[in-house]
Biopython code that builds the backbone (N, CA, C, O; Angstrom):
import numpy as np
from Bio.PDB.StructureBuilder import StructureBuilder

atoms = [
    (1, "SER", "N", (78.165, 124.976, 114.874)),
    (1, "SER", "CA", (77.705, 123.778, 115.552)),
    (1, "SER", "C", (77.582, 122.653, 114.535)),
    (1, "SER", "O", (77.068, 122.843, 113.433)),
    (2, "ARG", "N", (78.063, 121.484, 114.926)),
    (2, "ARG", "CA", (78.001, 120.337, 114.023)),
    (2, "ARG", "C", (76.648, 119.665, 114.149)),
    (2, "ARG", "O", (76.034, 119.668, 115.216)),
    (3, "GLY", "N", (76.201, 119.101, 113.072)),
    (3, "GLY", "CA", (74.916, 118.419, 113.064)),
    (3, "GLY", "C", (75.017, 117.041, 113.694)),
    (3, "GLY", "O", (76.091, 116.646, 114.149)),
    (4, "PRO", "N", (73.918, 116.307, 113.727)),
    (4, "PRO", "CA", (73.945, 114.968, 114.301)),
    (4, "PRO", "C", (74.777, 114.027, 113.443)),
    (4, "PRO", "O", (74.971, 114.254, 112.248)),
    (5, "LEU", "N", (75.264, 112.966, 114.077)),
    (5, "LEU", "CA", (76.109, 112.008, 113.369)),
    (5, "LEU", "C", (75.333, 111.327, 112.250)),
    (5, "LEU", "O", (75.860, 111.138, 111.154)),
    (6, "TRP", "N", (74.093, 110.959, 112.519)),
    (6, "TRP", "CA", (73.265, 110.315, 111.502)),
    (6, "TRP", "C", (72.224, 111.322, 111.049)),
    (6, "TRP", "O", (71.339, 111.700, 111.817)),
    (7, "CYS", "N", (72.333, 111.759, 109.797)),
    (7, "CYS", "CA", (71.447, 112.800, 109.270)),
    (7, "CYS", "C", (70.287, 112.165, 108.503)),
    (7, "CYS", "O", (70.512, 111.538, 107.467)),
    (8, "PRO", "N", (69.060, 112.311, 108.987)),
    (8, "PRO", "CA", (67.936, 111.731, 108.256)),
    (8, "PRO", "C", (67.639, 112.524, 106.985)),
    (8, "PRO", "O", (67.705, 113.753, 106.975)),
    (9, "ASP", "N", (67.319, 111.818, 105.937)),
    (9, "ASP", "CA", (66.915, 112.453, 104.682)),
    (9, "ASP", "C", (65.390, 112.465, 104.669)),
    (9, "ASP", "O", (64.772, 111.401, 104.620)),
    (10, "PRO", "N", (64.776, 113.635, 104.712)),
    (10, "PRO", "CA", (63.322, 113.691, 104.839)),
    (10, "PRO", "C", (62.573, 113.166, 103.623)),
    (10, "PRO", "O", (61.384, 112.865, 103.724)),
    (11, "LEU", "N", (63.234, 113.048, 102.479)),
    (11, "LEU", "CA", (62.518, 112.658, 101.268)),
    (11, "LEU", "C", (62.307, 111.151, 101.158)),
    (11, "LEU", "O", (61.199, 110.714, 100.844)),
    (12, "ASP", "N", (63.346, 110.340, 101.409)),
    (12, "ASP", "CA", (63.178, 108.903, 101.176)),
    (12, "ASP", "C", (63.338, 108.047, 102.433)),
    (12, "ASP", "O", (63.305, 106.821, 102.334)),
    (13, "GLY", "N", (63.511, 108.653, 103.617)),
    (13, "GLY", "CA", (63.567, 107.884, 104.856)),
    (13, "GLY", "C", (64.879, 107.170, 105.092)),
    (13, "GLY", "O", (64.957, 106.325, 105.985)),
    (14, "THR", "N", (65.921, 107.478, 104.321)),
    (14, "THR", "CA", (67.218, 106.854, 104.560)),
    (14, "THR", "C", (68.059, 107.754, 105.449)),
    (14, "THR", "O", (67.762, 108.937, 105.609)),
    (15, "ILE", "N", (69.103, 107.188, 106.022)),
    (15, "ILE", "CA", (69.998, 107.949, 106.885)),
    (15, "ILE", "C", (71.392, 107.885, 106.290)),
    (15, "ILE", "O", (71.874, 106.814, 105.923)),
    (16, "GLU", "N", (72.030, 109.032, 106.199)),
    (16, "GLU", "CA", (73.344, 109.101, 105.574)),
    (16, "GLU", "C", (74.393, 109.452, 106.624)),
    (16, "GLU", "O", (74.225, 110.410, 107.378)),
    (17, "HIS", "N", (75.478, 108.672, 106.672)),
    (17, "HIS", "CA", (76.589, 108.966, 107.561)),
    (17, "HIS", "C", (77.443, 110.021, 106.876)),
    (17, "HIS", "O", (77.917, 109.780, 105.766)),
    (18, "PRO", "N", (77.664, 111.206, 107.503)),
    (18, "PRO", "CA", (78.337, 112.291, 106.811)),
    (18, "PRO", "C", (79.789, 112.001, 106.435)),
    (18, "PRO", "O", (80.267, 112.498, 105.415)),
    (19, "ALA", "N", (80.500, 111.206, 107.236)),
    (19, "ALA", "CA", (81.910, 110.949, 106.947)),
    (19, "ALA", "C", (82.077, 109.871, 105.881)),
    (19, "ALA", "O", (82.927, 109.998, 104.999)),
    (20, "LYS", "N", (81.287, 108.832, 105.955)),
    (20, "LYS", "CA", (81.461, 107.688, 105.058)),
    (20, "LYS", "C", (80.568, 107.760, 103.827)),
    (20, "LYS", "O", (80.743, 106.994, 102.879)),
    (21, "ARG", "N", (79.620, 108.674, 103.846)),
    (21, "ARG", "CA", (78.675, 108.792, 102.730)),
    (21, "ARG", "C", (78.026, 107.447, 102.408)),
    (21, "ARG", "O", (77.876, 107.063, 101.249)),
    (22, "ARG", "N", (77.653, 106.757, 103.465)),
    (22, "ARG", "CA", (77.016, 105.453, 103.316)),
    (22, "ARG", "C", (75.552, 105.617, 103.698)),
    (22, "ARG", "O", (75.235, 106.244, 104.709)),
    (23, "ARG", "N", (74.686, 105.068, 102.914)),
    (23, "ARG", "CA", (73.264, 105.198, 103.194)),
    (23, "ARG", "C", (72.715, 103.882, 103.743)),
    (23, "ARG", "O", (73.022, 102.801, 103.242)),
    (24, "GLU", "N", (71.898, 104.005, 104.782)),
    (24, "GLU", "CA", (71.241, 102.841, 105.365)),
    (24, "GLU", "C", (69.777, 103.198, 105.536)),
    (24, "GLU", "O", (69.439, 104.344, 105.833)),
    (25, "THR", "N", (68.924, 102.230, 105.351)),
    (25, "THR", "CA", (67.498, 102.459, 105.497)),
    (25, "THR", "C", (67.061, 102.010, 106.888)),
    (25, "THR", "O", (67.340, 100.887, 107.309)),
    (26, "PHE", "N", (66.372, 102.903, 107.593)),
    (26, "PHE", "CA", (65.872, 102.600, 108.927)),
    (26, "PHE", "C", (64.379, 102.848, 108.948)),
    (26, "PHE", "O", (63.876, 103.778, 108.317)),
    (27, "THR", "N", (63.682, 102.003, 109.681)),
    (27, "THR", "CA", (62.258, 102.243, 109.872)),
    (27, "THR", "C", (62.106, 103.251, 111.004)),
    (27, "THR", "O", (63.003, 103.361, 111.841)),
    (28, "PRO", "N", (61.012, 103.983, 111.057)),
    (28, "PRO", "CA", (60.827, 104.955, 112.135)),
    (28, "PRO", "C", (60.910, 104.286, 113.508)),
    (28, "PRO", "O", (60.300, 103.242, 113.736)),
    (29, "GLY", "N", (61.664, 104.892, 114.413)),
    (29, "GLY", "CA", (61.824, 104.357, 115.754)),
    (29, "GLY", "C", (62.967, 103.378, 115.907)),
    (29, "GLY", "O", (63.273, 102.968, 117.026)),
    (30, "GLN", "N", (63.606, 102.993, 114.819)),
    (30, "GLN", "CA", (64.717, 102.059, 114.896)),
    (30, "GLN", "C", (65.964, 102.795, 115.382)),
    (30, "GLN", "O", (66.187, 103.950, 115.018)),
    (31, "VAL", "N", (66.776, 102.130, 116.202)),
    (31, "VAL", "CA", (67.949, 102.747, 116.798)),
    (31, "VAL", "C", (69.202, 102.169, 116.172)),
    (31, "VAL", "O", (69.297, 100.957, 115.976)),
    (32, "ARG", "N", (70.167, 103.025, 115.856)),
    (32, "ARG", "CA", (71.445, 102.588, 115.291)),
    (32, "ARG", "C", (72.345, 102.159, 116.432)),
    (32, "ARG", "O", (72.559, 102.921, 117.375)),
    (33, "VAL", "N", (72.879, 100.939, 116.358)),
    (33, "VAL", "CA", (73.762, 100.402, 117.391)),
    (33, "VAL", "C", (75.170, 100.348, 116.819)),
    (33, "VAL", "O", (75.377, 99.856, 115.710)),
    (34, "SER", "N", (76.140, 100.855, 117.579)),
    (34, "SER", "CA", (77.522, 100.858, 117.097)),
    (34, "SER", "C", (78.092, 99.445, 117.126)),
    (34, "SER", "O", (77.581, 98.566, 117.820)),
    (35, "ARG", "N", (79.156, 99.247, 116.363)),
    (35, "ARG", "CA", (79.799, 97.929, 116.342)),
    (35, "ARG", "C", (80.383, 97.573, 117.702)),
    (35, "ARG", "O", (80.366, 96.409, 118.100)),
    (36, "ALA", "N", (80.898, 98.567, 118.414)),
    (36, "ALA", "CA", (81.448, 98.310, 119.749)),
    (36, "ALA", "C", (80.361, 97.801, 120.681)),
    (36, "ALA", "O", (80.593, 96.880, 121.464)),
    (37, "ASP", "N", (79.165, 98.399, 120.602)),
    (37, "ASP", "CA", (78.057, 97.936, 121.436)),
    (37, "ASP", "C", (77.631, 96.524, 121.053)),
    (37, "ASP", "O", (77.263, 95.732, 121.920)),
    (38, "GLU", "N", (77.677, 96.202, 119.752)),
    (38, "GLU", "CA", (77.331, 94.845, 119.324)),
    (38, "GLU", "C", (78.318, 93.835, 119.900)),
    (38, "GLU", "O", (77.912, 92.779, 120.386)),
    (39, "ARG", "N", (79.623, 94.153, 119.849)),
    (39, "ARG", "CA", (80.637, 93.244, 120.403)),
    (39, "ARG", "C", (80.465, 93.100, 121.908)),
    (39, "ARG", "O", (80.589, 92.003, 122.454)),
    (40, "ARG", "N", (80.178, 94.220, 122.578)),
    (40, "ARG", "CA", (80.028, 94.202, 124.024)),
    (40, "ARG", "C", (78.837, 93.339, 124.435)),
    (40, "ARG", "O", (78.890, 92.648, 125.452)),
    (41, "SER", "N", (77.761, 93.377, 123.644)),
    (41, "SER", "CA", (76.570, 92.619, 124.010)),
    (41, "SER", "C", (76.763, 91.119, 123.810)),
    (41, "SER", "O", (76.044, 90.327, 124.419)),
    (42, "LYS", "N", (77.714, 90.710, 122.974)),
    (42, "LYS", "CA", (77.951, 89.287, 122.732)),
    (42, "LYS", "C", (78.804, 88.639, 123.813)),
    (42, "LYS", "O", (78.827, 87.414, 123.931)),
    (43, "ARG", "N", (79.511, 89.451, 124.608)),
    (43, "ARG", "CA", (80.342, 88.907, 125.680)),
    (43, "ARG", "C", (79.474, 88.326, 126.789)),
    (43, "ARG", "O", (78.341, 88.752, 127.011)),
    (44, "ALA", "N", (80.044, 87.336, 127.479)),
    (44, "ALA", "CA", (79.332, 86.765, 128.618)),
    (44, "ALA", "C", (79.365, 87.759, 129.773)),
    (44, "ALA", "O", (80.339, 88.488, 129.954)),
    (45, "ALA", "N", (78.299, 87.776, 130.543)),
    (45, "ALA", "CA", (78.232, 88.684, 131.683)),
    (45, "ALA", "C", (79.259, 88.249, 132.727)),
    (45, "ALA", "O", (79.407, 87.053, 132.978)),
    (46, "PRO", "N", (79.965, 89.191, 133.335)),
    (46, "PRO", "CA", (80.934, 88.822, 134.363)),
    (46, "PRO", "C", (80.219, 88.269, 135.589)),
    (46, "PRO", "O", (79.170, 88.772, 135.991)),
    (47, "ILE", "N", (80.788, 87.249, 136.164)),
    (47, "ILE", "CA", (80.193, 86.625, 137.344)),
    (47, "ILE", "C", (80.877, 87.213, 138.567)),
    (47, "ILE", "O", (82.102, 87.179, 138.677)),
    (48, "SER", "N", (80.091, 87.748, 139.479)),
    (48, "SER", "CA", (80.661, 88.317, 140.690)),
    (48, "SER", "C", (79.809, 87.890, 141.870)),
    (48, "SER", "O", (78.607, 87.654, 141.744)),
    (49, "PHE", "N", (80.459, 87.798, 143.014)),
    (49, "PHE", "CA", (79.765, 87.418, 144.228)),
    (49, "PHE", "C", (80.156, 88.382, 145.324)),
    (49, "PHE", "O", (81.338, 88.688, 145.484)),
    (50, "SER", "N", (79.192, 88.866, 146.080)),
    (50, "SER", "CA", (79.455, 89.762, 147.185)),
    (50, "SER", "C", (78.847, 89.169, 148.446)),
    (50, "SER", "O", (77.632, 88.990, 148.535)),
    (51, "TRP", "N", (79.688, 88.869, 149.410)),
    (51, "TRP", "CA", (79.166, 88.307, 150.661)),
    (51, "TRP", "C", (78.339, 89.348, 151.410)),
    (51, "TRP", "O", (77.414, 88.990, 152.140)),
    (52, "LYS", "N", (78.659, 90.638, 151.240)),
    (52, "LYS", "CA", (77.879, 91.682, 151.908)),
    (52, "LYS", "C", (76.456, 91.708, 151.373)),
    (52, "LYS", "O", (75.502, 91.879, 152.132)),
    (53, "ARG", "N", (76.315, 91.534, 150.040)),
    (53, "ARG", "CA", (74.968, 91.488, 149.464)),
    (53, "ARG", "C", (74.255, 90.201, 149.877)),
    (53, "ARG", "O", (73.052, 90.204, 150.135)),
    (54, "ALA", "N", (75.016, 89.093, 149.938)),
    (54, "ALA", "CA", (74.422, 87.796, 150.265)),
    (54, "ALA", "C", (73.804, 87.790, 151.658)),
    (54, "ALA", "O", (72.745, 87.194, 151.854)),
    (55, "ILE", "N", (74.448, 88.448, 152.640)),
    (55, "ILE", "CA", (73.891, 88.439, 154.002)),
    (55, "ILE", "C", (72.972, 89.640, 154.258)),
    (55, "ILE", "O", (72.394, 89.760, 155.338)),
    (56, "GLY", "N", (72.840, 90.527, 153.264)),
    (56, "GLY", "CA", (71.910, 91.637, 153.388)),
    (56, "GLY", "C", (72.496, 92.897, 153.991)),
    (56, "GLY", "O", (71.749, 93.812, 154.336)),
    (57, "LEU", "N", (73.812, 92.973, 154.128)),
    (57, "LEU", "CA", (74.445, 94.135, 154.740)),
    (57, "LEU", "C", (74.284, 95.390, 153.871)),
    (57, "LEU", "O", (74.031, 96.477, 154.390)),
    (58, "SER", "N", (74.428, 95.239, 152.566)),
    (58, "SER", "CA", (74.306, 96.395, 151.661)),
    (58, "SER", "C", (72.898, 96.975, 151.713)),
    (58, "SER", "O", (72.729, 98.194, 151.750)),
    (59, "GLY", "N", (71.906, 96.124, 151.717)),
    (59, "GLY", "CA", (70.523, 96.591, 151.791)),
    (59, "GLY", "C", (70.220, 97.278, 153.110)),
    (59, "GLY", "O", (69.510, 98.282, 153.147)),
    (60, "LEU", "N", (70.764, 96.730, 154.198)),
    (60, "LEU", "CA", (70.562, 97.320, 155.514)),
    (60, "LEU", "C", (71.167, 98.719, 155.576)),
    (60, "LEU", "O", (70.537, 99.660, 156.060)),
    (61, "ARG", "N", (72.397, 98.843, 155.079)),
    (61, "ARG", "CA", (73.052, 100.155, 155.068)),
    (61, "ARG", "C", (72.256, 101.145, 154.227)),
    (61, "ARG", "O", (72.102, 102.306, 154.606)),
    (62, "SER", "N", (71.754, 100.689, 153.095)),
    (62, "SER", "CA", (70.975, 101.555, 152.221)),
    (62, "SER", "C", (69.692, 102.026, 152.904)),
    (62, "SER", "O", (69.337, 103.202, 152.823)),
    (63, "ARG", "N", (69.006, 101.115, 153.570)),
    (63, "ARG", "CA", (67.764, 101.481, 154.266)),
    (63, "ARG", "C", (68.036, 102.460, 155.406)),
    (63, "ARG", "O", (67.285, 103.416, 155.597)),
    (64, "ILE", "N", (69.105, 102.224, 156.162)),
    (64, "ILE", "CA", (69.453, 103.119, 157.267)),
    (64, "ILE", "C", (69.762, 104.512, 156.729)),
    (64, "ILE", "O", (69.293, 105.515, 157.266)),
    (65, "ALA", "N", (70.554, 104.561, 155.663)),
    (65, "ALA", "CA", (70.921, 105.855, 155.084)),
    (65, "ALA", "C", (69.686, 106.590, 154.565)),
    (65, "ALA", "O", (69.576, 107.808, 154.703)),
    (66, "HIS", "N", (68.770, 105.851, 153.974)),
    (66, "HIS", "CA", (67.566, 106.471, 153.410)),
    (66, "HIS", "C", (66.666, 107.006, 154.514)),
    (66, "HIS", "O", (66.133, 108.108, 154.392)),
    (67, "LYS", "N", (66.484, 106.235, 155.602)),
    (67, "LYS", "CA", (65.570, 106.645, 156.669)),
    (67, "LYS", "C", (66.151, 107.765, 157.527)),
    (67, "LYS", "O", (65.418, 108.666, 157.934)),
    (68, "THR", "N", (67.461, 107.724, 157.811)),
    (68, "THR", "CA", (68.050, 108.725, 158.699)),
    (68, "THR", "C", (68.550, 109.954, 157.965)),
    (68, "THR", "O", (68.696, 111.019, 158.565)),
    (69, "GLY", "N", (68.816, 109.818, 156.665)),
    (69, "GLY", "CA", (69.385, 110.937, 155.919)),
    (69, "GLY", "C", (70.876, 111.070, 156.104)),
    (69, "GLY", "O", (71.480, 112.038, 155.642)),
    (70, "ILE", "N", (71.488, 110.084, 156.792)),
    (70, "ILE", "CA", (72.934, 110.092, 157.012)),
    (70, "ILE", "C", (73.553, 109.068, 156.071)),
    (70, "ILE", "O", (73.273, 107.876, 156.197)),
    (71, "PRO", "N", (74.387, 109.505, 155.131)),
    (71, "PRO", "CA", (74.971, 108.560, 154.174)),
    (71, "PRO", "C", (75.969, 107.618, 154.843)),
    (71, "PRO", "O", (76.634, 107.979, 155.814)),
    (72, "THR", "N", (76.058, 106.404, 154.304)),
    (72, "THR", "CA", (76.980, 105.417, 154.867)),
    (72, "THR", "C", (78.167, 105.143, 153.953)),
    (72, "THR", "O", (79.029, 104.330, 154.286)),
    (73, "THR", "N", (78.221, 105.802, 152.821)),
    (73, "THR", "CA", (79.356, 105.623, 151.922)),
    (73, "THR", "C", (80.282, 106.829, 152.024)),
    (73, "THR", "O", (79.854, 107.919, 152.405)),
    (74, "VAL", "N", (81.539, 106.630, 151.684)),
    (74, "VAL", "CA", (82.520, 107.714, 151.755)),
    (74, "VAL", "C", (82.120, 108.856, 150.825)),
    (74, "VAL", "O", (82.166, 110.025, 151.209)),
    (75, "SER", "N", (81.725, 108.505, 149.592)),
    (75, "SER", "CA", (81.359, 109.558, 148.645)),
    (75, "SER", "C", (80.104, 110.301, 149.100)),
    (75, "SER", "O", (79.993, 111.510, 148.895)),
    (76, "GLY", "N", (79.169, 109.593, 149.710)),
    (76, "GLY", "CA", (77.955, 110.238, 150.212)),
    (76, "GLY", "C", (78.249, 111.195, 151.353)),
    (76, "GLY", "O", (77.675, 112.281, 151.424)),
    (77, "ILE", "N", (79.150, 110.789, 152.251)),
    (77, "ILE", "CA", (79.536, 111.658, 153.366)),
    (77, "ILE", "C", (80.248, 112.899, 152.835)),
    (77, "ILE", "O", (79.981, 114.013, 153.285)),
    (78, "GLU", "N", (81.166, 112.700, 151.867)),
    (78, "GLU", "CA", (81.880, 113.841, 151.286)),
    (78, "GLU", "C", (80.917, 114.808, 150.611)),
    (78, "GLU", "O", (81.063, 116.025, 150.726)),
    (79, "ARG", "N", (79.931, 114.260, 149.905)),
    (79, "ARG", "CA", (78.945, 115.092, 149.234)),
    (79, "ARG", "C", (78.143, 115.911, 150.248)),
    (79, "ARG", "O", (77.922, 117.106, 150.054)),
    (80, "LYS", "N", (77.709, 115.257, 151.333)),
    (80, "LYS", "CA", (76.898, 115.934, 152.333)),
    (80, "LYS", "C", (77.700, 117.018, 153.056)),
    (80, "LYS", "O", (77.187, 118.110, 153.298)),
    (81, "VAL", "N", (78.957, 116.719, 153.402)),
    (81, "VAL", "CA", (79.810, 117.713, 154.068)),
    (81, "VAL", "C", (80.078, 118.887, 153.126)),
    (81, "VAL", "O", (80.025, 120.042, 153.547)),
    (82, "GLY", "N", (80.362, 118.599, 151.861)),
    (82, "GLY", "CA", (80.609, 119.664, 150.892)),
    (82, "GLY", "C", (79.413, 120.574, 150.720)),
    (82, "GLY", "O", (79.560, 121.791, 150.605)),
    (83, "ARG", "N", (78.227, 119.984, 150.702)),
    (83, "ARG", "CA", (77.009, 120.768, 150.563)),
    (83, "ARG", "C", (76.818, 121.653, 151.795)),
    (83, "ARG", "O", (76.430, 122.815, 151.670)),
    (84, "ALA", "N", (77.090, 121.106, 152.988)),
    (84, "ALA", "CA", (76.936, 121.878, 154.223)),
    (84, "ALA", "C", (77.928, 123.031, 154.264)),
    (84, "ALA", "O", (77.579, 124.134, 154.685)),
    (85, "ILE", "N", (79.167, 122.788, 153.830)),
    (85, "ILE", "CA", (80.168, 123.858, 153.811)),
    (85, "ILE", "C", (79.747, 124.944, 152.835)),
    (85, "ILE", "O", (79.900, 126.130, 153.127)),
    (86, "GLY", "N", (79.222, 124.558, 151.688)),
    (86, "GLY", "CA", (78.762, 125.535, 150.715)),
    (86, "GLY", "C", (77.656, 126.406, 151.272)),
    (86, "GLY", "O", (77.654, 127.617, 151.051)),
    (87, "CYS", "N", (76.710, 125.811, 151.996)),
    (87, "CYS", "CA", (75.625, 126.586, 152.607)),
    (87, "CYS", "C", (76.176, 127.508, 153.687)),
    (87, "CYS", "O", (75.745, 128.653, 153.817)),
    (88, "PHE", "N", (77.139, 126.997, 154.468)),
    (88, "PHE", "CA", (77.731, 127.803, 155.537)),
    (88, "PHE", "C", (78.436, 129.028, 154.962)),
    (88, "PHE", "O", (78.308, 130.130, 155.495)),
    (89, "VAL", "N", (79.180, 128.834, 153.875)),
    (89, "VAL", "CA", (79.890, 129.950, 153.243)),
    (89, "VAL", "C", (78.898, 131.000, 152.752)),
    (89, "VAL", "O", (79.139, 132.197, 152.910)),
    (90, "LEU", "N", (77.803, 130.574, 152.167)),
    (90, "LEU", "CA", (76.790, 131.508, 151.677)),
    (90, "LEU", "C", (76.178, 132.296, 152.834)),
    (90, "LEU", "O", (76.040, 133.517, 152.748)),
    (91, "VAL", "N", (75.815, 131.611, 153.907)),
    (91, "VAL", "CA", (75.216, 132.286, 155.068)),
    (91, "VAL", "C", (76.233, 133.241, 155.692)),
    (91, "VAL", "O", (75.880, 134.365, 156.048)),
    (92, "ALA", "N", (77.492, 132.808, 155.831)),
    (92, "ALA", "CA", (78.523, 133.670, 156.411)),
    (92, "ALA", "C", (78.730, 134.915, 155.550)),
    (92, "ALA", "O", (78.919, 136.008, 156.084)),
    (93, "PHE", "N", (78.696, 134.764, 154.225)),
    (93, "PHE", "CA", (78.864, 135.908, 153.329)),
    (93, "PHE", "C", (77.723, 136.912, 153.510)),
    (93, "PHE", "O", (77.958, 138.116, 153.615)),
    (94, "VAL", "N", (76.497, 136.410, 153.545)),
    (94, "VAL", "CA", (75.335, 137.295, 153.706)),
    (94, "VAL", "C", (75.401, 138.007, 155.051)),
    (94, "VAL", "O", (75.145, 139.209, 155.125)),
    (95, "LEU", "N", (75.743, 137.276, 156.127)),
    (95, "LEU", "CA", (75.853, 137.911, 157.440)),
    (95, "LEU", "C", (76.973, 138.940, 157.450)),
    (95, "LEU", "O", (76.821, 140.005, 158.048)),
    (96, "GLY", "N", (78.084, 138.647, 156.808)),
    (96, "GLY", "CA", (79.194, 139.598, 156.732)),
    (96, "GLY", "C", (78.789, 140.880, 156.031)),
    (96, "GLY", "O", (79.147, 141.973, 156.471)),
    (97, "VAL", "N", (78.049, 140.754, 154.948)),
    (97, "VAL", "CA", (77.576, 141.942, 154.229)),
    (97, "VAL", "C", (76.626, 142.745, 155.106)),
    (97, "VAL", "O", (76.716, 143.971, 155.155)),
    (98, "LEU", "N", (75.715, 142.066, 155.798)),
    (98, "LEU", "CA", (74.772, 142.773, 156.664)),
    (98, "LEU", "C", (75.486, 143.491, 157.805)),
    (98, "LEU", "O", (75.166, 144.640, 158.107)),
    (99, "VAL", "N", (76.444, 142.828, 158.440)),
    (99, "VAL", "CA", (77.191, 143.450, 159.538)),
    (99, "VAL", "C", (77.971, 144.648, 159.026)),
    (99, "VAL", "O", (78.012, 145.690, 159.679)),
    (100, "THR", "N", (78.588, 144.507, 157.861)),
    (100, "THR", "CA", (79.342, 145.619, 157.271)),
    (100, "THR", "C", (78.422, 146.801, 156.991)),
    (100, "THR", "O", (78.772, 147.944, 157.284)),
    (101, "LEU", "N", (77.264, 146.535, 156.435)),
    (101, "LEU", "CA", (76.308, 147.615, 156.165)),
    (101, "LEU", "C", (75.834, 148.293, 157.449)),
    (101, "LEU", "O", (75.687, 149.514, 157.497)),
    (102, "LEU", "N", (75.597, 147.493, 158.488)),
    (102, "LEU", "CA", (75.174, 148.073, 159.770)),
    (102, "LEU", "C", (76.272, 148.936, 160.368)),
    (102, "LEU", "O", (75.994, 150.019, 160.883)),
    (103, "LEU", "N", (77.516, 148.471, 160.306)),
    (103, "LEU", "CA", (78.626, 149.254, 160.851)),
    (103, "LEU", "C", (78.837, 150.548, 160.068)),
    (103, "LEU", "O", (79.088, 151.598, 160.659)),
    (104, "VAL", "N", (78.738, 150.475, 158.759)),
    (104, "VAL", "CA", (78.888, 151.672, 157.931)),
    (104, "VAL", "C", (77.754, 152.641, 158.231)),
    (104, "VAL", "O", (77.997, 153.845, 158.316)),
    (105, "TRP", "N", (76.549, 152.174, 158.389)),
    (105, "TRP", "CA", (75.397, 153.025, 158.662)),
    (105, "TRP", "C", (75.528, 153.680, 160.034)),
    (105, "TRP", "O", (75.173, 154.846, 160.211)),
    (106, "LYS", "N", (76.050, 152.906, 161.023)),
    (106, "LYS", "CA", (76.209, 153.412, 162.374)),
    (106, "LYS", "C", (77.261, 154.523, 162.429)),
    (106, "LYS", "O", (77.094, 155.482, 163.182)),
    (107, "TRP", "N", (78.321, 154.418, 161.661)),
    (107, "TRP", "CA", (79.418, 155.391, 161.706)),
    (107, "TRP", "C", (79.137, 156.617, 160.854)),
    (107, "TRP", "O", (79.975, 157.518, 160.815)),
    (108, "ARG", "N", (78.034, 156.697, 160.191)),
    (108, "ARG", "CA", (77.698, 157.892, 159.372)),
    (108, "ARG", "C", (77.363, 159.067, 160.203)),
    (108, "ARG", "O", (77.062, 160.135, 159.669)),
]
sb = StructureBuilder()
sb.init_structure("model")
sb.init_model(0)
sb.init_chain("A")
sb.init_seg("    ")
for serial, (resi, resn, name, xyz) in enumerate(atoms, 1):
    if name == "N":
        sb.init_residue(resn, " ", resi, " ")
    sb.init_atom(name, np.array(xyz, "f"), 0.0, 1.0, " ", f" {name:<3s}", serial, name[0])
structure = sb.get_structure()
């Protein structure tokens, strides 16, 4: 198993990068941010507009789905159907085993 990317040195509080052998000093609780994350944070936030959100349709659908337990998104419906099929298969398997055991016991 490989160790963590940033290995703390317990003696002097510095952190050494194993590949680059570069030492950086961090105060306790400080988080190392990658260069990619720094570049990403400097970009302007994308501007988007949703007419469904503006008129409240998304919120309405969300509230209906939450109160009724019936999902309104395609992925939510697929998830719910998949879960139901999985439960059905388990119940059918258990019933099949019980019926088989009863038939075997009866024919003894």
